[in-house]
N, C-alpha and C positions, 0 to 999 in steps of 0.2 A: 375520420381517422379511426382506425382502430386503438383499442386497447392499449395493444402494446406501442404503438408511434405515438399514442398522449404520453405514455409514460415515460418511452427515451423523451421524448420534448421538454417533460418536466425536468428532468433530471440534467437535459442540456441548459435550460434557463436555469434554473439554480445554482449549478457549478459554476458556472460564467458570468451569472448576472446578480445571485442574490436570490433571499426567497421570496421579497416584495416583487421583484419581476416578471419571479416565476408562479406569484400568486396571479398576478393580471394576467400574465400568457395562458396559463392554464382555464381562467374564465371564459376567454374570449375562444381559445382552441375547443371548448367543452360546447361552448354556448350559438357560439356561432357573429356573426357582428353586432355590436351592442353599443348603445353611447355612454357618454361618462357616467350619467344619472345610476345607469342599472349598474358598471361596473364597480363603483364604489359600493354601493349594495350587496353587489352579489361578495366581495371580496372582504367586506368589512376593513379597508382601509381607509385611513383620511384621503377627502380629495386632494391635496397635493402629492400623496406619495404615489394615489392612482396616478397624474399626470406626469407625474417624473419616470414610474414607469413607461409608461407609453411613449414617452420623448426617447428613452432608450431604445424599445423598440423598434419606432418610424426611423432611428437615428441609424439603428443597424439593417434593417429593411426587414427586420421579421415580424411589422406589422403595415398594414395602411388604413387609411382613413377616405372616405366618401362621403363628402358635404350632402344633405338632405334638406329636402324641403323647411322654409322657417327659419332660417340657420341652424339647426340642427348638425351632426355630427358624431358616423358612424364608425365606431373601428373593430378592424378586422385582422385576425393572428394569419400567419402566412404558414403552417403547421409545415409543409413541402420544407422552406427554407431554415426554418429551427434545425431540421435534422439533418442539413450541410454543415451545422458547425461542427458536427463529428468529423468531417473532412477537411478542416481548418491546418491542420498536419502536414496532410499529403498538401494541399494545394501551396504550404509555406516550403515543405523540401522540392514539390514540382519547378520554385518557381526559382530554387536555390542551381536546382541540377542547370536549367536552361540560362540564365542569368545572373548566375552567379550568388556574391554576398550583397550588392547594392538590391537586384532584383528581390531576394529572400528578406532583407529588411523591409522593400515599398511594400509588400503582398502584406507581410507581418502587419507594419503599421494600418494599412487601410482593414485589413478583416479588424484589428484592436478595435478603431474608429467606427467604424461601420462606412462612415465617405469624408474625404478629406479635401482642400483648397491641393490645389498642383503644390503650391510654396509651401503649404505649411509640409508635407505631406515629405518635398525634398529636404528642408529644413531640418526635420526630425529624423531623416535617415544619413544625411552627412553627421549632424549631430552625432548619431549611435554610430556612425563606421573611425566620428577622429576618437571617439572611447574606446575604443578597439584596438585602431592602431595604438593610443598612447599606454593602455594595458600591453601590447607587444614590445614598447621601446622602439618604436619604428621614426619618433617625431622628437627634434631638436627642442631639449627642455629651455633651452633661453628665451622661445616665442613662444613655449605654452602659453603663459601669462594674455599676451596681447591678442593672440589668434582665439584665446579662448573668451576673451573681453568681445572680439568681434564677432565670432559668433552667437552671445548674449543679445548683442546688439539689432543683429539679424533675426533671432529668432522673436526677440518681444515686435521688432517690426512686422515681421509676417504673420503674428498672431495677434495681431489688434493692441499690443503696447503703445502703437505710437495712434495720433487721431487721424491721421491719411491711413483708408484702407491701400490693402495691397493690390495689386492691378488685377489678379484674377480673384477678386473676391464676391461670392457668390455660384463661383463654375466649383463644384464638387466629382472626386473622382473616385469609385470605386470597384471593387474586382469581379472582372468577368468572369462568373463562376462555368458558362456555359461554355464557354473557351475552354476551361479545362478539362472539363469532362471530357469534349471532344478531343484533346490531348490524349486523357487516360483511354478513350474508344480505340485511339487509334494506336497507341502503344501496346495495347490488348494483342490487337488483330495483328501486329507486323510479330508480335511474338510468336503467336500460334502457326503466321506461315511459315516462321523460322524453325521450330520445333516440329511443325509436318515435314518441310522440303528440306531447306537450306538457307543460309544467311544470304546466298544475294539473291535470290527469291525475296528474302525480306525487304531488300534493301530496295528492290521494282516496286514491291510494294510501298515501302517508307515514303519514296521517291513522288509516287504517285497521289499518294493522301499529302504529302505538301503540298504539290503544286495544286491541289483541289482547298487548300483552308479556306482561302477565301472566296473561289466560288461558290462554291458547296454549302448550304445551308445544314444547320449543326443537327436538324431534325429530318433531310433527306435519305431519302432507301439509297439511294446510289450516289456517286459523283460525277460530274462533268466528263465526257467523253474527253480522254487524251490521247492523241497522236503517237505513235510508235518514235516518231521521229521528235516529238517534244520531249517525249520520257528518255530520250537518249541522251538530247543537250542537255538536259537534268538531272541526270544521275552525279553523282559529288565527285571533286575531283579528283580525289586518288582512286576510285572505283574503274579499273581497267579492264574492261566488257566492251569487246564487238559490238555493232549493231545488228551482224547476223545472233550472235550470242545473245542478244538480248530480244529479241525477234522469238527465239527457241524458247526463253524463258518465260515467255509475254501468253508466246500457244500454250505452254506446260500449266501457266496458271489457268488458262482458259476454260480447259478440259482436265485441272480437277474436277474431283466430284462434290469438292465445298463449295463450289462456281464463289471463290472470294472474289475472282477477279475475272470478265464477262467480255466478250469482244460484241460494239456496238455497230461496228463500219468498216470500212477496208481504205478509206482513203488517209492520205499521210503514209501509208507502212501499216494500217489498220488501226484503228483506234477501239481503246479497251476503255470500262469502266471496274472502278471497286464498289463492289456489292454490298452497301454497310447492311443491309438489313437482316439478309442473308449469312453473312459474318457475326452480326450479333445473333443470328437464332443459333447458328453452330456453336456458338459460344457458350452462350445461356444452356446449352445443351450438356456440354460436357462439362458443365459446373455442376449439373445435376445430376448426370451419370459421376462424376466424382464423390458430391455424396450421398448417393447410395451405395458407391461400394465402400466409403469410411464409415457408414452408419451399419448397415447389414452386409457386408466379403464382397469377396470376386463373382460369386455365383448369382446372387439377386441384383449383381450389376451387369451380368450378361444375359438377364432375362430382361433384365432392363432398357440392353441396348436392342436386343432384339427384336422388343414391343416397339418402340421407338421406330426401327427398320420396317416392320412389317405391318404397323397401323392398330391390323386387329388380328388377333387370334383366340381358338378355344385354347383351355388349359391342356389337352391331349396334345394339341400343336405343341405348346410352349415348352412342353415334355419332351418334344419328339427334337425340333428343332434347337433345343438347348442342351438337349441329351444328359438330363440330368433326369435322376428317377421321381417318379410319381408322386410319391410323399415327401420330397425335400422340395419339387416345383409348388406343390400344394400351398406347402407350409411359407415359402417366399413371397410367393403371389399374395398370402391373405396379409400376410405381416406386411407388405406395401401398399396394398388395401387398405388398412386399418391408417396407415399413418398418410393417406391421401397421394401417393405416388405415382398408386398406377388407378386406375376407373374398369369398370364394370359395366356393361355396355350390354341390354336385351332386346334381342332382336324375336319375337314371337311368331310360329307359323300360323298359327289362327287365334281369331280374336279373344279366347278367352285366355291368353297368356298362361297357360297350364306348362308346368316345368317342365313336363316330360317331352313338349312340344315347341321349346323356346332355346335357342343358342343363348350361351353367354359367353361373349366375345371379352376379354382383357385389352386395354389400350393406354396410351399415357395421351394424358390432355397439359402439355408441355405449360400453358399458361396457366392454367391453376395449379399445377405442381410448383413453378416460379412464384407466383404471388404466396401459397401458403410457407416456401421456403425463406419467403423475404418478409412474411409474419415473423418467422422462427426468428433470423437473422437478429429483426429488431429487439425480440425478448432477448437473444443474447448478450446481445450491446448493452442493454438496461440492465440485465445482472452483474456483466464485469464490472459498471461503471460501481455499483451499488457496493458488490464487494470490495469495492478498491477504495469506498468512502467507507467502510466499513474497518478495514484494516488501518486504514489513517485513524481514525477515532480511537480505536482501539493503543494507538502508539501515541496517541497526541502527546502526551508529557513527554516520552524520551525524543518525540521531533523537535519537541519547544527545547529542551537540553541543549539538542546538539546542535541549532541554530545558534544559540546563546554562546557554546565553546567555541565555534564557528564567527562567530564575530569578535569574540575577544580577542583568539587569534590573529586576525585580520588586521586590528587595531593594533596589538603587541607587534606586528610584523612591521607595519607601518611606520612605527615611532623605534624602530631596531633593535627589539628587544634580544637577547641573549638565548642560544639553544634550550638552554637547561629552564630555562623560564618558561617556554616555548613548550618543552615536552611535559612541565609540569602542569599545566593549563591544557595538554591533551588528555592525562592520566585521569580528568577528574570525570570523561567517560567511561565505565570497568570494562573490561575485558567480556560479558555474558552480553553489556548494553551495546558493544559495538556490534556482537556478532548476529542480535536480533534488528540493529540498526539495516546489517548487510541481507538478512533473511526480509525485509522489510521491501529494501529498494529492489531486491530480487524477483520477489513478487508484484510490485508495482509495476515494471520494466516486463515481465511477463502478460501481465493483464491491460495494458497498454499497447503491447505487440499484438494480443488477439484481438482488441478495437478494430484496428488495423485493416488486421488479417480479415474479419468478419465484412469491415465496410468495404474491401475489395468487391466481394460476393455480391453483398450489397448495392454495388455501383452497376455487375454485370446485372442484376436481376431486373435492375429498375432501368435501363438501359434498354432491357431486351424488350419488357412490359413496355415503358411508352414507344418505341418502333414500332409492335405489333398495334398497338392502338390508334396510331397514327395512319396503318393502309388503309385504302377504301374497301 
């Protein structure tokens, strides 16, 4: 792993599991597989502390172990899995969007505990849903105590309070992160088609992807062939387009230069596939273009797109094709070259590599640029996290005071205190303090939103790199 990845992993482990787990995780990430004895020596922690930290890492799938000869065991950290902690809010939000509150709470509980038996997970979700309904006053108070007693009894039985083990004892469930990633990829592809063509085209592609969810492996370069007749039958019920119109849309998608959809045969009214790898290449390239435009301006982006399309160009050709003055074009090319967004390839006419007899061609190595930007994204997220921690530390006393006041207010409201008494407690936080809390909240929310936005870029670049590396 790179230093940027190691730093981000360290911050994620500390924020979610504390300093002891961070120390053990860091040691494994930096040194590779190690037995317990060496871990204890490397971290300077007590053996029991290291064992508990390893239990946490194993419980959450952030580490694995491998039995060795003579009964020894080596532990190894899963760095790529630690980095996925950054995406937990997105997993939870997606589950809520697709399956409502129960889906959201189920995914949240599984991520919170690593893995759980079904009975325990369902009991936890049911309890949380019940608490939410009581808070909104949707349940009859007369039966509250009776139902609460029943829930507690069931919970104790399912979590081992009874001597009889639950029927699913030893069967554990965890979140399928790959399936979420497949959903994110499909959503990005559908959105790209909608912005390039229209809503109907994107709905056709969405239908094809939905039909291929089970039959196509997550790392496949394209979906299984689907006939026009099958696609027509699978379109959403409220989508009123004729078979002839669907065929026209499929032909239009197949003829598009981006080649998101390809025609693979003529049976069943024509068979079509979604080219997942080409779609990821296009999406990653668009991400690179937008980053270049954001950092260097529209003229640099024009040169970058020109190099992507033409592959190799001399400086004079760049000036002519981009219609940019020589001095500006040279400056822009050198700026992008210094940032490793473009590369310079030398093609000598003679074996002595004399500059006067050598062609100097500018080009874009998309894979190298994607790796470089991915590295920068990891650094950006780590910087955002450290800044957020700094803001929280600087305002620690004020936050603690605010929490105490909120706890007092909640207690007084529960006992039916008068409005004047509540107002008196609220005034314990002065106007400037309240303004400071608002600023802190606004800044932290901005940093959280920025982390999520950077992670979207990380996901797209990772998906492109992984798909490219899997190709023969």
